C-alpha positions in Angstrom: 78.7 109.3 120.0 75.7 109.2 122.5 74.8 105.4 123.2 72.3 104.4 121.6 71.4 107.1 119.7 72.6 107.2 116.1 70.9 108.7 113.2 69.1 106.5 111.0 66.4 106.2 108.2 62.7 106.0 109.3 63.8 108.1 112.3 64.8 104.8 113.9 68.0 105.1 116.6 70.7 102.1 116.9 68.6 100.5 120.0 65.4 100.3 117.4 67.1 98.9 114.4 69.6 96.2 116.1 66.0 95.1 118.9 66.8 92.5 121.0 71.0 92.5 119.6 70.9 95.6 121.1 69.3 95.3 124.5 71.0 91.8 125.3 74.9 92.2 124.2 77.0 91.0 126.5 80.7 92.0 125.2 81.0 95.9 124.8 82.6 95.5 121.8 79.6 94.6 120.4 77.7 97.8 121.0 80.4 99.5 119.5 80.0 97.6 116.4 76.4 98.0 115.9 77.0 101.9 116.7 79.7 101.8 113.9 77.2 99.7 111.4 74.3 101.7 111.9 76.2 105.1 111.4 77.4 104.1 108.6 74.3 102.1 107.3 76.5 99.1 106.3 76.6 95.6 107.9 80.1 95.0 105.9 83.5 93.9 107.0 86.0 94.2 104.2 88.6 90.9 103.8 91.6 92.5 103.0 93.8 89.7 101.8 96.6 92.2 100.4 100.2 91.6 100.2 101.7 95.3 100.4 101.4 97.7 102.7 100.4 100.2 99.8 97.9 98.3 98.5 96.2 98.1 101.9 96.5 102.0 102.4 95.0 102.9 98.9 92.0 100.2 99.7 90.6 101.5 103.0 90.8 105.3 101.4 88.5 103.9 98.7 86.3 101.8 100.7 86.4 103.4 104.2 82.8 105.2 104.0 81.1 101.8 102.9 82.6 99.3 105.5 82.0 99.1 109.4 85.1 96.4 109.9 88.5 95.6 108.2 89.2 91.8 108.3 93.1 91.9 108.2 95.9 89.0 108.3 98.7 90.9 109.3 101.5 87.6 109.0 100.2 88.0 104.8 102.0 91.7 104.3 105.3 91.1 103.2 106.7 94.7 103.7 105.0 94.7 106.9 107.1 97.1 109.8 105.8 97.8 113.0 105.5 102.2 112.2 104.1 101.7 109.4 101.4 99.2 110.8 100.6 101.4 113.0 99.9 104.4 110.8 97.7 102.1 109.4 95.7 101.1 111.7 95.5 105.1 112.7 94.0 105.5 109.7 91.6 103.0 109.8 90.4 104.5 113.3 90.0 107.8 111.4 88.0 106.1 109.5 85.7 104.4 112.2 86.4 101.2 111.7 86.8 98.1 113.8 90.3 96.0 113.3 89.3 92.3 112.8 92.3 90.2 113.0 91.6 86.9 111.6 94.4 84.9 113.0 92.2 81.8 113.9 93.7 81.1 117.8 93.8 77.6 118.2 96.4 77.0 120.9 95.7 76.5 124.8 95.3 79.9 126.3 99.0 80.8 128.2 100.4 80.4 124.4 97.4 82.4 122.8 98.2 85.0 125.4 101.8 85.5 124.0 100.7 84.6 120.6 98.8 88.1 121.0 102.2 90.2 121.3 105.6 88.8 119.8 106.5 91.3 116.7 103.0 91.7 115.5 101.7 93.0 119.3 98.2 92.2 118.2 96.6 93.2 121.3 97.7 96.5 120.7 95.8 97.2 118.1 93.0 94.6 117.2 89.5 95.3 118.3 88.5 91.4 117.8 90.2 87.7 116.7 88.8 84.6 114.9 89.5 81.3 117.3 89.0 77.8 117.1 87.8 76.5 120.4 89.4 73.2 119.8 91.7 73.7 122.5 88.5 74.3 125.3 86.9 77.5 126.5 90.6 79.0 127.9 91.5 80.2 124.8 88.6 82.9 125.7 90.8 83.8 129.1 94.3 83.6 127.2 93.1 86.4 124.4 91.3 88.5 126.9 94.6 88.5 129.0 96.4 89.3 125.8 94.2 93.0 125.4 95.0 93.2 129.0 98.6 93.1 128.8 98.0 96.4 126.5 95.4 98.5 128.4 93.3 97.0 125.9 89.7 95.2 125.6 88.4 93.3 122.6 86.2 90.6 121.4 86.6 87.0 120.4 84.8 85.2 117.4 84.6 81.7 117.6 84.9 79.6 114.1 81.0 77.8 114.7 80.9 77.0 110.8 83.1 77.7 108.2 82.2 78.2 104.2 84.9 76.0 102.5 83.9 73.2 100.8 84.7 69.7 103.0 85.8 71.5 106.3 85.1 69.5 109.6 83.0 71.7 111.5 80.5 69.4 111.9 77.1 70.3 113.9 78.3 68.2 116.6 81.1 70.4 117.0 79.2 73.6 116.0 76.8 73.1 119.0 79.8 72.9 121.0 81.4 75.8 120.3 77.7 77.2 120.8 77.3 76.0 123.9 80.8 77.4 125.9 81.0 80.4 124.2 77.4 82.2 124.8 78.5 81.6 128.4 81.4 83.6 128.0 81.2 87.7 128.1 84.8 87.6 126.2 83.4 86.3 123.2 82.1 89.0 121.3 80.0 86.3 118.6 80.7 83.5 116.3 81.9 82.8 112.4 79.0 81.6 110.6 78.4 80.1 107.2 77.0 82.9 104.9 76.5 80.7 101.5 74.2 78.7 103.4 71.1 80.8 104.9 69.7 77.6 106.3 72.5 76.9 108.7 72.8 80.0 109.0 68.7 80.4 110.5 70.0 77.1 112.7 73.0 78.7 114.2 70.7 81.6 115.3 68.6 79.8 116.6 71.0 78.0 118.7 73.1 81.1 119.6 70.1 83.3 120.6 70.1 87.1 120.7 73.1 87.6 123.2 76.1 87.2 120.7 76.7 88.7 116.8 77.1 86.4 114.1 79.8 87.7 111.4 79.5 85.4 108.1 81.7 85.4 105.2 81.1 83.3 102.1 78.6 85.9 100.2 78.5 87.9 96.9 76.6 89.2 94.8 77.6 86.8 92.7 76.2 83.6 94.1 77.6 80.3 93.6 81.4 78.4 93.9 84.4 80.6 94.2 88.1 79.2 93.7 89.7 76.9 96.0 86.4 75.3 97.1 85.3 78.7 98.5 80.8 78.9 98.4 79.1 82.2 98.0 75.5 82.9 99.0 73.8 86.3 98.8 74.2 89.0 101.4 70.9 90.3 102.4 69.7 86.8 102.6 72.7 85.9 104.8 71.2 89.0 107.3 67.9 88.2 106.8 69.3 84.1 108.0 71.1 86.0 111.5 74.0 87.6 110.1 75.2 90.6 112.0 78.0 91.4 109.5 78.7 90.3 105.8 82.6 89.7 105.3 83.5 90.5 101.9 86.9 90.0 99.9 87.2 89.8 96.7 83.9 91.0 95.6 85.5 94.5 96.7 88.6 94.3 96.6 88.8 92.6 93.7 85.9 95.0 91.6 87.2 97.3 88.7 85.5 99.9 91.1 85.8 99.3 94.9 84.3 102.1 96.4 81.4 101.2 93.9 81.3 97.6 95.2 81.9 98.4 99.1 78.7 100.9 98.3 76.7 97.9 96.9 77.4 95.7 99.5 76.6 98.2 102.0 73.3 98.9 100.4 72.4 95.0 100.4 73.5 94.3 104.3 71.6 97.6 105.5 68.7 96.6 103.5 68.5 92.9 104.9 68.8 94.3 108.7 65.7 96.8 108.1 64.2 93.8 106.6 64.4 92.0 109.5 
């Protein structure tokens, strides 16, 4: 792949589509994501919250062409084995998907580094992970060291906002997360609230153009979901500053996951072109 020259509608290349985000990106994984998104015309990360390997394997075969990233919770998989997970990750790579382990690390740097290893060896196969900054910015160094231990590199997404009702990530906390995060090259970007475009716009204003913002809480059917989740429109989220919409049941719970994934891809891509 030639850097920044992926073909796209309207004769624009990747750099033109992403504008300042491409020029100013401070994490190498960010440009890799932007290239994949431009190639697939999709800003969709599938939240593949399935409990069995068979369901996960079937799902990526159905929707692989329409998504740019795959969000996993490896410790939810009931029949996980190292051998089968390695094959699954290889297949995801063949579909040109970034693998995003939504581990939400929150411990000190030293412990977080060790947690990138262990039974699941997250540092060996993940491209991105999530983390809370509650323990301080050293957690980012620890996670980066966790990738280095396997000869890999990756990016950290810090939780700046959440879309669940009653969460404790207040504006002061969000501002502190952004203040520390934008200074660290190991930070890929931030998790924002896709269900509230007005909050998301403020986050983008605070973050600037150097870092990604990825957003759960989006669905083509907006409103309140189960267990306190809220949903906003995916195109509106992108227009408000999201660089990737994280979609779960809206795709894997659909009667036709492939068609649903394509609908989300089209909605997100339209948002980016309009932005």
